[in-house]
N, C-alpha and C positions, 0 to 999 in steps of 0.2 A: 504494499500500500504506500502510496506516495503522500508525503506530508507537504507537498508544494502548495502554496497558497497563491491565489490570483494577485497580480501586482495591483497596488493601490494607485489611484490617480494622484499625481502630485498637484496640489493646489497652491498656487503662488499668491502671497499676500497682496501683491499689486496687480494681479491678473485682471484684465478688463474684458468685458463681453465682446464677443466677436460680432461680425457684421450681421449674421443671421439673427443673433439674440437681440441686437438693437432694432433691426427691422421688425421682428415679431413683437417686441415691446411696444414700439410705436404703432404697429397695426392693432394692438390690443387697446389703444386709446380710441379707436373708431366708435365703439359702442358708447363710450362716455361722451364724446363730442357730438355724435349723432343724436343720442338721447337728450342731452341738454339743449341742443339746437331745436329738436322737435318740440320739446316742452315750451321753449321760449316763443317759438313761432306759432304754435297751435293751441296754446292754452285759451280756453273759452271759445275756440272756433270750430271744435269738433265735438262729437258725442263723448260723454263721460267715460263709457266703457273702453274704447280704444285708447283714450288718453291715460286712464288708470293703468292699462296694460303696459304702456310705454314707461310710465313712472315706476311701476313695480319691476319692469325689466331692467331699468337702469340701476335701481337699488339692489336687485338680486345679482346683477353682473358685478357691481362694486363689491358686494359681499363675497362673491366667488373669488375675486381678485385678492381680497384681504386674506381669505382662507388659503389661497395659493401661496401668498407671501409667508404665512405661518408654516405651511408645509415645506417651504424651502429650508427652514430652520431644522426641521426633522430630517430632511434629506441630507443636509450637510453633516449633522452629527452622526447619522447612520453611516455615511460614507467614511467618515474619519475615525470612527470608533473601532477599537481592536477587541474590546470586551463587551459583553451584553449590557452591562450597566456600570460604565465608568463613574467614578466618584467625583469627577471634575465639575467645578462650579459652572463652567461654561456649558457643559453638556446638559446639565439639569436646567439651566436658565434657558437654553435654546428650546428644550422640549416644552417647558412651561410657556415660553413666548408663543410657540406655534399654536398651542391650545387656546391661549388668551386671544390671539388674533381671530380665530374662528368663532369664539364665543361672542366677542364684541360685534363681529359682522352679523352673526345670527340675531343679536338683539336689535340691530338697526333695521333688519327686515321685518321685525315684529312691530316696529313703531309706525305711527301714522306717516304717510309718504313725505310730507314736508320736513318733519322732524328726523325721519330715517335718513333722508338724503343729506341733510345738514350734518347729522351725527356721523354719517359715513365719510364726509369730507374731513372731519376732525380725526376719525379713526385712521384714515389713509395718512394723514400728516403725522399722527402719533406713531404709526408703524414705521415710517421713515426715520423719525427722530430716535426711536428705539433701535432700529437697524444700524443707524450710524455708530452706535456703540457695539452692537453685536457682530456686524459683518467683519470687522478686523479680528475679533476673537475667533471667528469661524473661517478666516483665511480668504475672504472674498471682498475686501475693502474696495478693490478696483471697480466693482459694480455700482458703487454709490452714486456716481455721476448720473448714470442712466436712471437709477431709482429716483433721484431727485427730480429729474426732468419729467418722468412719468407721474410721479406723485403730484407735482405742481398742476399739471394739466388735468389729471383725474379728479383731484380734490376741488379744483376751481369749477369743473363741470358739475360736480355734485352741489356745490354751494350755489352756482347760478341756477341750476334746475330747482333747487329747494326754494330760492328766493321768488321764483315765478309761480309756484304752486299756491 
């Protein structure tokens, strides 16, 4: 029997996202921009049912993005861990952070639409501010510039949409 283990990916502290990651990140802003634009242009001009569908769609999409951001923490510690339950503070913090992001996102979906979208804008900003401290611990500080740009646009769209409802 071989005791050979698969090689681990080397994560560089200052590694930056590649072109595909940047493109997909910016592409992921389309539902934010489209949803906010739709809400601003059509509030009071269409039936309530399709309007509420778009508002809920934007809120749910934002919640999925925040849950995805929390999942990144789990993925990074899973990739970097050598033991099932390391006692490192960063490991535990990353796991709790991932769960926290999802729980906050879920709460925003349960709120009335105007409050949920506004809260989601704040959650997106809070996630970025938290990740500014955590990404260096997890070896991915080079992704923070992209995260900042995506956060600014996504949270602004949530705030603008909430202001129009």
